[in-house]
N, C-alpha and C positions, 0 to 999 in steps of 0.2 A: 504493499500500500503506500509506503513511504517512497519507494522508487517511481511508482506512478505518478505520485503527487510531484516529485522532483522533475520528472519527464514532461509533465504538463506545464509547469511553471517556466522550464527552460525553453519549450516549443513556443510559448507566448512571447517570451522575450526575444527569441530568435526570428520570429516573423516579423518583429518590428525592426530588427536590425537587417534581416535579409533584403528588404526593399531597398534600404540604403546602400548596402553593398553592391547589389545587383545593378543599382543606377550608376553607382562609381565605375565599376569594372568587374564583369561577371566571372572573369578568368581568375581574379584574385579571390572572389567569393568561392569557386569550385576548388581552388588550391587550399584554401583554409579547410574546406570539408575534407579533402584528401589527407591533409596532414593530421587531422584528428582520428581518421579511420584507424590508423595502426595501433592506437592506445586502446580502442575497443577491441581489437582483434586480440591484442596482448592479455586483456582481461580475461576473454573468452578462453583463451588457450590455458591460462594458469587456474581458471575456475574448474575446468575439467581435470588439470592435474591435482588440484587441492582435492577434489572429490575423490579422484582415484586414490589418492595418498591416504585418505580418511578411511575408505574402505580396506586398504591394504593393512592398515595399522589397528583396525577394530580389535583384533585378537590381543595385540601386545597392550593396548589401551585397557582392555578388560582385564588383562593379567596384573597390570600395574596397580589399578583400582583395587583388585582383590589383595595384593600385598598391602596396600595402604590400610584396608579393614583389618587385616591381620595384625597390623602394628599398632593401631590405634582403637580398636573395639574392644570393650570390656568382655566380650564372649571369649576372646582368645587370650586375655591377659594372663591368666595363671599358667597356661601351657608354654606360652612364649617366654615367661620367666623361668618357669620350672626346667625346660629343656634347653634354655639360653638359645633362643632362636632369633632374637631380636637382630642381632649382627647379619645373620644369614638373610633374613627377610629384607633388612634395609639395603643390602648390597644388590640384591635381586631387583629390588624396587629401583635402586639408582642405575642400575644396567639398562632396565627397561626404558626408564626416562630418558636417558643419555641416547639410547636408540632412537626413541621417538623424536627427541629435540633435534637430532643431527639431520634427520630426514627433513623435518620441517624448516630448519634454518636454511639447508640446501636449496629448498624450493624457494623460501623468501629471498635468498640471495639472487637466485635466477630471476625472479620476478622483479626485484630492485632494479638490476642492471637493464632489464628490458624497459621499465618504466623511465629510467634515466634516458636510455636513448630515445624514446619516443617523445618525452618531454624536451629533451635537446632539438629534436626534429621540430617540435612546435614552437619553440624558442626563435629558432632560425627563420621560420616562416613568418612570424611577427616582425622580424628585423628585416626580412626581405621586403614586407608589405610596407613597412616604415620607409625603407630606403627608396621603393618605388615611388611613394607619396612625397618624399623629399625632393627626388628628382624632378618630378612634375612641378613642386612648388618653386623650385630653382629655375626652372624654364618658364615659370610664370603661367603654366596651365591652371593651377589652383593656388588660392592665397593660403597664408599661414594658418588662418582659422579653420579652412577646410581641411589641411593636413591634420591638424589636431584632433578634429572631429572624426576623420576617417580612421586615424590610428586608434582612437578610443574605440570605434565600431569594430574594427580588427581584433582587438582584444576581447571586446564583449562577445562578439560573434564567435570567436573561437572557444571561448569558454562555455557558451550555451551549446554549442555543437558538441563539445566534449562531454558536457553534463546529460545531453540526450543519449548519446552512443553509450555513456558509462551506465546510465539508467537502464537501457535496454541489455546491456550485459549484465549488469546487477541482477535483472528479472531472470536471465538465463541461469546465473549462478544459483540463486535461491531455487529455481525448479529442479536443479539437479539435486540439491540436498533435501528438498521436499519430497523427492522420490520415495525415500525410506518411509516417510509419514504416510504417503499415499499407498505404498504397499503394505504398510501394517493396517491400515483402514481397509484394505481390500481383502484382508485375510477372512476366511470363512470359518465359523465354529465347527470343531470336529464333533461336537454333541449339540444337537438341535431338537427342538420340541416337535413332536408329531404334529402333522398339519391339522389334525382333529384330535388334539390333546384331550385326554378325559381327566377330569379332577380327582384327586384322591379321596374316595369316600371313607368316612369314618367308620371305625370298628373293623376288626379283621374276624374272618370266619375259617378261611383255609390255611391262613398264614402265608409265609414266604417260602418259595421254592426254587433251587437252582437245577436247571435242566441241562446236563452236559456242557457247562460253561467254560470256555477257554478264553484266556486273555493274553495278549502280547502287547507290551509297551512298543511304541512306533520305532524307537531307537535300538530294540533289542531283538535278537533272532530267536532266543529261547523263550517260549511262552512262560509267563509269571504264574498262571493257572492252566491246567490242562484236564479237561472233561470232568468238571466238579459237578456232583449231585448232592443236594443238600436240602433238608426240609427244616424249617423253623416254625412250630406250632404257636398259635397265639397264647401268651402268658409263659411261653417256656423261656428258661435262661440257659443259655449254652456258652461253653468255652471253647475257643479255637486253639489247639496246641501244636506247636510245629518250630523247627529250628529257624533260624534267620534265614530270609530269602525264601521261605516256603510259601509264601503268597497271602499270609493272614492280613496285611494291611491293604493288599491289593482287593481282596474279597470285600473288605470294608469300603473301599472308595467305589466298588461296583454297586455295593447296596445303597450307597449315597448318590449314585448315578452320576459320579463325576466323570465316569468313562462308561462306554457301553461295551458289552462283551464282544470279543471277536467273533466267537462262535457260541451257540447255545441260547438260552433264555433265562431271565430272572422274573418270576411272576409273583404278584402280590393278589391273593385271592383269585388266582387263575388269570389275571390280566398282566400282560407283559410290562414291565416298567417303562418301555421305550413308548407306550401309549399313553402314558400319565404325563401330565403337565410337570416337568422337572421341579419348579419352584414350589408347587403345592405338595409334591411328594417329599422335598427336603424339609418342609414344614412339619412333617410327621415324624421327622427323625431328629435325635440329639446326639451329638459325637463328641468324645473327647479322643482326638487325634493324638498319636504317639508324639508328633512334632507340633504339640499345641502351641497357641500363641501367647506371649506375654504382652498385653497392651498397656504401654506407658500411659495409663490413666488412673483415676481413682480406683480404690477396691470396689467401691460401689458400682462403677461403670463397667469394671472388667467383668463383673457377674451379670449385670443389666444387659450386656451386649448378647447374651444367649438368647434374649427375647425382647427386642427393642419396642415391640408393640405394647409392652406393659409399661407403666409408669416407673422411672428409676427409684422412687420412693415407697413402691409396694412393698409390703411386709414379706412378700415371697422371696425378694431378694436375701434378707437375712434368713429365712427360712431355707432357701437352698444352700447358703453358706454353711448353715448348722447341719444339714444333711449331709453335706461333703466334709465336716470337720473343719472347717475353714473359720467359723464364727469367733472362736475364742482368740485365735491369734490376730484376726482383723481388729476385734475389740480392743486389744492391747496396743495398736499402732497409734501414733502420736494424735491423729485426727480420726480414729476409727475408720468408718467406711468412706470417709471423704479424703483419707490419705492417699497422695500420688504414689504411684509404685513405680519402682525403678529410680535409677540415680541421673538419668538423662535431664530431668526438668528439676528446678529448684524446689526444694522442700520434699522431694521424694524419699520414699524408703525402699530398699531392697529386701526381697524375700528369699527364702531358701528355695531349692529347686522343688523339694516335697511340697512347700507352702505354695509355690506358684501352680504345681499340679493340681492342688486342692481347689484353688480358685478356678482353674480349667473345669474341674469336676462339678463344682457348684454351678458354672456357666451353663453346663449341659443338663443339671437338675432344674434350672429355671423354667425349662420348657417343659411344663408339667402335663400338657395336653398332648404330647406325642405318644405314638404306639411302638417306636422302637428306640431303644438307647444303645449306643455302640460305644465300648470302652476299649481303645486300642492300648494295651499295656498300661492300665491305670494306676498300677503300682510299682512302676519300674524305678 
């Protein structure tokens, strides 16, 4: 938008000057335009080079950001100190930044030299135009006032021509970098609601069944689940036991319909989950994931997020905390349920891992109208 405004302003000014320059000498006007053109071409060329460099450096930029977090985030502080990893990660970070900086500086130097060349050409054109008008003034073809007027017109005209061309080149440059944004917006969801999605009716009768369910993550060749048959009756409590990587968490993700099975079906009272509205079905489920989230909000809000349709002051918040064994330690915090959790914000208090997990369980318990509660390693 800024470029378009600048182009518009420069065009208006250029139209006013163009009449004067063409009336004076159309060859001089054409020469000024041709002199301004290399600057736009240089910008177009280096815009493509800068975009290509950014694409090339994406992986290294991501790696350096990761080492930055390893060195500065509280989550990694204990192990970084215990295993004396600070020097190693600092060196890797510096090596990556040096690599990135070297490539960027090389491109900047080439661009600077090119800009210097085209600006020098533009300066020569202005001096040539001035010399031409001075020559005419000496011959008496124009007076001194006309010479000053035309010289100022040359300068203003060249400046506005450069601004228009620079603006057009800028639009092209922005369009390159907006390509990533447009590609992102064009991504299609891998999990979509059925065109005639059904609501999730209240109350279960036949329960939940897995019929020959197989699931493979997109980046993995080996299936995480293979030909699973499972029945969960209404009111039943079951425990899934298996080694690491056996697919327990994957099964819970399928139950939440975060993914659809690669093969087979999951039904609820005989209805395939893919025929149900995903959001309506998820409102029937409460989950404590193995990698539950620690929200840097108040203790009350951390629990209330489990059911934002309720009032944060609803007594069920404290009841859910009590059911999860969290009420007592929350009450001992400096401001009770209004205490900010975590050390990121001023006045915050950190909890132990076990206390954070009880907060997550309380968040799941707040959804007291659900028909399925999933606890993924709730006592880890």
